[in-house]
C-alpha positions in Angstrom: -13.8 12.8 -29.2 -10.4 12.3 -29.5 -7.2 11.7 -27.1 -6.5 15.9 -27.1 -9.9 16.7 -26.5 -10.0 13.9 -23.8 -7.0 15.5 -22.3 -8.1 18.8 -22.2 -11.4 17.7 -20.8 -9.5 15.6 -18.1 -7.8 19.0 -16.9 -10.4 20.9 -16.7 -11.7 18.9 -14.5 -8.4 17.9 -12.1 -7.8 14.4 -13.5 -4.7 12.7 -14.0 -4.8 11.3 -17.7 -1.2 9.9 -17.7 -1.3 8.1 -14.6 -5.1 7.1 -14.6 -5.5 7.8 -11.0 -6.2 11.1 -8.7 -3.8 13.1 -7.6 -2.7 12.5 -3.3 -4.8 15.7 -2.9 -7.8 14.4 -4.5 -7.1 10.8 -3.0 -7.6 12.6 0.5 -11.2 13.6 -0.9 -12.5 11.3 -3.1 -15.0 12.5 -5.8 -18.7 11.9 -5.8 -18.4 9.2 -7.5 -16.5 7.1 -4.8 -19.6 8.3 -2.3 -20.7 4.8 -1.2 -24.8 4.7 -0.3 -24.0 0.6 1.1 -20.9 1.1 3.4 -19.6 -1.5 5.0 -20.5 -2.6 8.4 -17.5 -5.0 9.2 -16.5 -5.0 12.3 -13.0 -7.5 13.4 -13.5 -10.2 15.9 -12.3 -8.8 19.0 -9.2 -11.4 20.2 -6.2 -11.4 23.0 -2.5 -10.7 21.4 -0.9 -13.6 19.7 2.7 -14.5 19.3 3.3 -17.1 16.2 6.5 -18.2 17.9 9.9 -19.8 16.3 8.3 -20.1 12.7 9.9 -19.5 9.1 8.3 -16.5 8.1 7.6 -15.1 4.8 6.8 -11.9 5.3 5.7 -10.8 1.6 7.9 -8.0 0.7 10.5 -10.1 -0.3 11.9 -11.6 3.4 12.6 -14.9 4.5 12.9 -14.9 8.1 14.1 -18.2 9.8 13.0 -18.9 13.8 11.1 -16.0 13.3 8.1 -14.5 15.3 5.1 -12.6 14.5 3.7 -10.5 17.1 -0.3 -9.5 16.7 -2.6 -7.5 18.7 -5.7 -5.2 18.2 -6.2 -6.7 14.7 -2.9 -5.6 13.8 0.8 -6.5 13.0 3.0 -5.4 16.1 6.6 -6.8 15.4 8.3 -9.7 13.2 11.4 -10.9 14.3 13.3 -13.1 16.4 13.2 -13.4 20.2 10.1 -11.3 20.7 8.8 -10.8 23.9 5.2 -12.5 25.0 2.8 -9.7 26.3 0.7 -10.1 29.3 -2.4 -11.6 28.5 -1.1 -12.7 24.7 -1.7 -16.5 23.5 1.4 -17.9 22.8 1.4 -20.6 19.4 4.2 -22.5 19.3 4.7 -22.2 15.1 8.0 -24.4 15.5 8.6 -26.4 11.8 5.6 -24.2 10.4 5.2 -21.5 8.0 3.8 -18.2 8.4 2.8 -16.2 5.6 -0.1 -13.1 5.0 -3.5 -14.3 3.9 -3.8 -15.4 0.5 -5.7 -13.0 -1.5 -7.6 -14.0 -4.8 -8.3 -10.6 -7.2 -10.8 -12.2 -9.3 -13.8 -14.5 -8.0 -17.0 -15.4 -8.1 -18.1 -16.9 -4.7 -21.7 -15.6 -3.7 -22.9 -14.5 -7.2 -22.0 -17.7 -8.5 -22.3 -19.7 -5.3 -22.8 -23.6 -4.1 -25.2 -25.2 -5.1 -24.8 -24.2 -8.7 -28.5 -24.1 -9.6 -30.1 -21.6 -12.3 -31.5 -19.8 -9.0 -28.2 -18.9 -8.1 -26.7 -17.4 -11.5 -25.9 -14.2 -10.5 -23.1 -12.8 -12.1 -23.7 -11.6 -15.2 -26.4 -8.8 -16.1 -26.5 -10.3 -19.9 -29.1 -7.7 -20.6 -27.0 -5.0 -22.2 -23.1 -5.2 -23.6 -22.5 -2.1 -21.1 -24.0 -2.8 -17.8 -21.9 -0.5 -15.6 -24.7 0.2 -13.5 -24.8 -2.9 -11.8 -22.8 -3.9 -8.2 -21.5 -7.3 -7.9 -22.1 -7.0 -4.0 -25.9 -6.5 -4.6 -25.9 -10.3 -5.9 -23.0 -11.8 -3.2 -24.6 -14.4 -1.1 -23.3 -14.7 2.4 -23.9 -18.3 2.7 -22.4 -19.6 -0.1 -20.2 -23.0 1.4 -17.3 -21.5 -0.8 -16.2 -19.0 1.8 -15.5 -21.4 4.1 -14.0 -23.4 1.8 -11.8 -21.0 0.7 -10.8 -20.1 4.2 -9.7 -23.3 4.8 -7.2 -22.9 2.3 -5.9 -19.9 3.7 -7.7 -17.0 1.5 -8.5 -14.0 3.9 -9.6 -11.6 1.1 -11.1 -11.5 -2.2 -12.5 -9.5 -5.0 -15.8 -10.7 -6.3 -16.1 -9.8 -9.6 -19.1 -9.9 -12.3 -18.9 -12.2 -15.0 -17.5 -11.7 -18.3 -21.0 -11.3 -20.5 -20.4 -8.1 -21.1 -17.9 -5.0 -22.6 -18.0 -3.7 -19.1 -20.3 -6.1 -16.6 -20.2 -3.6 -13.2 -18.4 -3.2 -10.2 -16.7 -5.9 -8.1 -16.0 -5.5 -4.2 -13.7 -6.3 -1.9 -14.5 -8.7 0.9 -13.0 -9.7 4.3 -13.4 -13.7 4.4 -15.4 -13.8 7.4 -18.6 -15.7 8.0 -21.5 -12.9 8.2 -25.6 -12.5 7.6 -25.4 -9.7 5.3 -22.0 -8.9 2.1 -21.8 -5.0 4.0 -20.5 -6.6 7.4 -17.6 -8.9 4.8 -17.2 -5.8 3.0 -13.8 -4.5 2.9 -13.7 -1.1 4.9 -12.3 1.6 2.5 -11.4 -0.6 -0.5 -11.8 0.5 -3.7 -14.5 -0.6 -6.1 -13.0 -2.5 -9.3 -14.7 -2.1 -12.6 -15.3 -5.6 -14.3 -14.3 -5.0 -18.1 -13.9 -8.2 -20.7 -12.6 -8.1 -24.3 -12.6 -10.9 -26.7 -14.5 -13.8 -27.8 -17.2 -13.4 -24.5 -19.0 -10.4 -25.5 -19.6 -10.9 -28.8 -20.7 -14.5 -28.6 -23.0 -13.0 -25.8 -24.3 -10.0 -27.9 -23.8 -11.6 -31.4 -27.8 -12.4 -31.5 -28.6 -9.3 -29.6 -27.9 -6.5 -31.9 -24.3 -6.6 -31.0 -21.6 -6.7 -30.7 -20.9 -9.4 -32.7 -17.3 -8.8 -33.5 -14.1 -7.9 -31.9 -14.2 -4.6 -33.7 -17.6 -4.0 -32.4 -16.3 -4.4 -28.7 -13.7 -2.1 -29.3 -16.4 0.7 -30.6 -18.7 -0.5 -27.7 -15.8 0.9 -25.2 -15.3 3.9 -26.8 -19.0 4.9 -27.2 -19.2 4.2 -23.6 -15.9 6.1 -22.5 -17.3 9.3 -24.6 -20.3 9.2 -22.9 -18.8 9.1 -19.3 -16.5 11.5 -20.5 -19.3 14.0 -21.2 -20.6 13.1 -18.0 -17.7 14.1 -16.0 -17.9 17.4 -17.9 -21.2 18.6 -16.4 -19.5 18.7 -12.7 -16.8 20.7 -13.3 -15.6 21.9 -9.7 -15.7 25.6 -10.8 -19.4 25.2 -12.1 -22.2 26.7 -9.6 -23.7 24.0 -7.3 -26.9 22.8 -6.2 -27.4 20.0 -3.6 -26.8 16.6 -5.5 -28.0 12.9 -5.8 -24.2 12.1 -4.8 -24.4 13.4 -1.1 -22.3 16.7 -2.3 -23.3 19.3 -4.9 -23.7 19.3 -8.1 -23.9 21.6 -11.3 -26.7 24.2 -11.5 -29.0 23.4 -13.9 -28.5 27.1 -15.4 -24.8 25.4 -16.3 -25.8 22.1 -16.6 -25.8 20.3 -19.8 -29.0 18.1 -18.6 -29.9 14.8 -18.0 -30.6 12.8 -14.7 -28.3 10.9 -12.6 -27.1 7.7 -14.6 -25.9 5.0 -12.6 -24.2 3.5 -15.6 -22.3 6.4 -16.0 -20.8 7.6 -12.3 -19.3 4.0 -12.4 -17.7 5.0 -15.8 -16.7 8.3 -14.8 -15.4 7.0 -11.7 -12.8 4.6 -13.5 -11.7 7.9 -15.6 -11.3 9.7 -12.4 -9.4 7.3 -10.8 -11.9 6.2 -7.9 -12.7 2.8 -9.4 -10.1 0.5 -10.1 -10.3 -1.0 -13.6 -10.1 -4.9 -13.9 -10.0 -6.9 -17.7 -10.8 -10.0 -18.6 -8.2 -10.4 -21.6 -6.5 -13.3 -23.0 -4.7 -12.5 -26.2 -1.8 -10.1 -26.4 -3.1 -8.0 -29.2 -6.4 -7.0 -27.2 -4.5 -6.3 -23.9 -2.3 -3.6 -26.0 -5.7 -2.4 -27.7 -7.3 -2.5 -24.4 -4.1 -0.2 -23.0 -4.3 2.1 -25.7 -8.0 2.4 -24.7 -6.9 3.7 -21.7 -5.0 5.7 -22.6 -7.2 7.4 -25.0 -9.6 8.1 -22.5 -7.2 8.6 -19.6 -7.9 5.7 -16.8 -5.1 2.9 -15.8 -5.8 -0.9 -16.2 -4.8 -2.2 -12.4 -5.0 -5.6 -13.8 -5.6 -8.2 -16.9 -6.9 -11.2 -15.7 -6.6 -15.1 -17.5 -4.3 -12.9 -19.9 -2.5 -16.6 -21.3 -0.6 -14.5 -23.6 0.4 -12.2 -21.2 4.3 -13.2 -21.1 4.3 -11.5 -25.1 3.9 -7.9 -23.6 5.6 -8.4 -20.0 7.8 -5.4 -20.8 4.9 -3.2 -21.5 2.9 -4.7 -18.8 5.5 -3.7 -16.0 5.9 0.3 -17.9 2.5 0.1 -17.5 2.2 -0.4 -13.6 -0.4 -3.1 -15.2 -0.8 -6.4 -13.2 -1.0 -9.6 -14.1 -3.7 -12.0 -12.6 -3.0 -15.5 -14.1 -3.9 -19.3 -14.0 -0.8 -21.5 -13.5 -1.7 -23.7 -16.2 -4.9 -23.1 -17.6 -5.1 -23.0 -21.7 -6.7 -24.3 -25.0 -10.8 -24.6 -23.7 -11.6 -21.2 -26.7 -8.9 -20.1 -29.4 -8.4 -17.1 -27.6 -6.4 -19.3 -24.9 -4.8 -21.2 -27.3 -1.5 -19.7 -27.3 -0.8 -20.4 -23.3 2.3 -21.8 -21.9 3.2 -22.9 -18.1 5.5 -20.7 -17.7 3.8 -17.4 -18.3 3.5 -16.2 -14.8 7.6 -16.7 -14.5 7.9 -14.6 -17.3 5.7 -11.9 -16.5 7.1 -12.0 -13.2 10.8 -10.7 -14.8 10.7 -7.2 -16.4 11.5 -4.7 -13.0 8.4 -3.3 -12.0 6.4 -6.3 -12.5 3.0 -7.7 -11.0 2.1 -11.3 -11.1 -0.9 -12.3 -9.4 -2.0 -16.4 -9.4 -5.5 -16.0 -9.4 -8.7 -18.6 -9.2 -11.8 -17.5 -11.0 -12.6 -20.6 -9.9 -14.5 -22.4 -6.5 -12.0 -25.4 -6.4 -9.5 -23.2 -7.5 -9.7 -20.5 -4.7 -8.9 -23.5 -2.0 -5.6 -24.2 -3.2 -4.0 -21.4 -4.6 -0.6 -21.7 -2.9 -0.7 -25.1 -5.0 -1.1 -23.2 -8.3 1.5 -20.9 -7.8 3.9 -24.2 -6.6 3.2 -25.3 -10.6 4.0 -22.2 -11.4 7.4 -22.3 -9.3 8.1 -25.9 -11.2 7.9 -25.2 -15.0 9.6 -21.9 -15.0 12.4 -24.5 -12.8 12.5 -26.7 -15.9 12.9 -23.4 -17.8 16.0 -22.4 -15.6 14.0 -20.0 -13.6 14.6 -20.4 -10.3 12.0 -18.5 -8.2 12.5 -18.6 -4.3 9.4 -19.2 -1.9 9.9 -15.5 -0.6 9.3 -14.2 -4.3 6.4 -16.3 -5.0 4.7 -16.1 -2.0 4.1 -12.2 -3.6 1.9 -13.2 -6.2 -0.8 -14.4 -3.2 -0.3 -12.0 -1.4 1.6 -8.3 -1.9 0.5 -8.3 -5.7 -3.2 -8.8 -5.6 -3.5 -6.5 -3.0 -1.7 -4.1 -5.0 -4.0 -4.4 -7.9 -7.4 -3.9 -5.6 -6.2 -0.7 -3.8 -5.4 -2.3 -0.6 -1.7 -3.0 -0.1 -0.9 -0.4 2.6 -3.7 -1.9 4.5 -2.6 -5.6 3.9 -0.9 -8.4 1.7 2.8 -8.2 3.6 3.2 -8.6 7.3 4.2 -5.5 8.4 4.0 -3.5 11.5 0.3 -1.6 11.6 -1.2 -3.7 8.5 -4.1 -5.8 9.4 -3.0 -9.2 10.9 -4.5 -11.1 8.4 -2.0 -14.6 8.8 -1.7 -17.8 7.9 0.1 -20.8 9.9 1.3 -23.4 7.3 2.0 -27.1 8.5 5.0 -26.6 6.4 6.0 -25.2 3.0 2.8 -23.3 1.2 4.1 -24.3 -2.0 3.9 -28.4 -1.4 1.4 -30.8 -2.5 1.2 -31.8 1.3 0.7 -28.3 2.0 -2.5 -27.5 4.6 -3.5 -24.1 6.1 -3.6 -24.6 9.9 -4.6 -21.6 11.5 -5.9 -18.4 9.6 -6.4 -15.3 11.2 -8.3 -12.5 10.3 -7.7 -8.8 11.6 -5.6 -11.1 14.2 -8.7 -13.1 15.5 -8.4 -17.1 14.6 -11.0 -17.7 12.4 -9.9 -20.8 11.2 -8.5 -23.4 13.0 -7.7 -27.0 11.1 -7.4 -29.1 14.8 -10.4 -27.4 16.5 -14.0 -28.1 14.9 -15.3 -25.1 16.8 -12.9 -22.6 14.6 -14.6 -24.1 11.3 -16.8 -22.3 9.9 -19.9 -23.5 7.9 -22.3 -21.5 6.0 -26.1 -21.6 7.4 -27.2 -23.1 4.3 -24.9 -26.1 4.9 -26.4 -26.8 8.4 -28.1 -30.1 8.7 -26.6 -31.1 5.6 -25.0 -34.6 5.5 -21.2 -33.6 4.0 -21.9 -36.2 0.9 -25.4 -34.3 -0.1 -25.4 -32.9 -3.9 -25.7 -29.7 -2.8 -22.5 -29.2 -1.4 -21.0 -28.5 -4.9 -18.5 -26.4 -4.0 -15.9 -29.0 -2.4 -14.1 -29.1 1.1 -10.4 -29.5 1.4 
């Protein structure tokens, strides 16, 4: 099926091909592909109003406020500014000399699906049984007892996207979590956050499947994506809005059998169709500039949008196109050279991706250890940019850790910046976050103080760690 045919099919289905996303009306009533049979049961922790007083505040919107206050109540940011009044019954926190930022958001994590201890029994991130496993959902592998969640909280991480691994062309759906202690993944699941769909290009899929019947080459990778999306486009055609209806396994209606092209529900095609439909955001593990270009062309062919490229050590080579496409680049500060497709990395990568108007640069972890110090990874970017003659301010760089990942994950209207009405996901730092001496002293999620470095009773510990010595080998996730 060629691009014009895809466009015609999309038009018939009411899809927005050019933008790869649903219209405003569609957003109000998501398609049946966004139906969630395992909905969030997250409940914020009740807490009194809190006034963080007299801090240096980085709002995540590009502003830096000196001697400013942040007022939180009922789980939301109420106000940010100087001289805010202390409401009745509120707790005042003297933040003089401290810095306050939005909570850090990691767009690329495998906590819970590759938890600590790192043993074979815990290897639940790659369903390496077929090149396209869009049918699997990472949330069904998340182990809430992973000690890494608490270690990440101590590093200021309040939300994170858990993704499948990169063995497959399409690895499945990722899930966005609030970083709160819980017994079930559903109690951590960020309410209303869209799913992400993990794809991978380059070396990993062809290495994993080269001896399993393919693909074994990069051209085989592309053929595999195209075949999968052709099937998904045809699957979408079975569910045109004007087709005769009957009750559906989606929880909505489906075409009557008289007009249906046949076939039962397909969980793999559910996810791929949701990506074309704009209900599921596409995140792609991709290193080389030429391959990122090809994947953008693939997205154009089938009418979906790439929310973010992950790892992208050569993203600096196509920074302008990424900005034009509205595609974020989730990158490391300085990882490179560990395989051929990572060979041409430079330490100024994020700084160069960040320069064009409309750009969306993100610092991500892909590491149970790196997630504990994403602020310092951002600081490395700032330092290397300065050596190259590019000055980046703290008020700008904080967006790499907060607003930009939230944008790529479809949750920016709810978190990622300190603006009235947004979730009160907030970190109080002992000084500038962009320092080797930086420590998160207090971490608030929906206005509740869930971590306090000075209060052991507010330092969550995974059930798995209860009774374990901190020196035990099982504590592979590390502590700050």
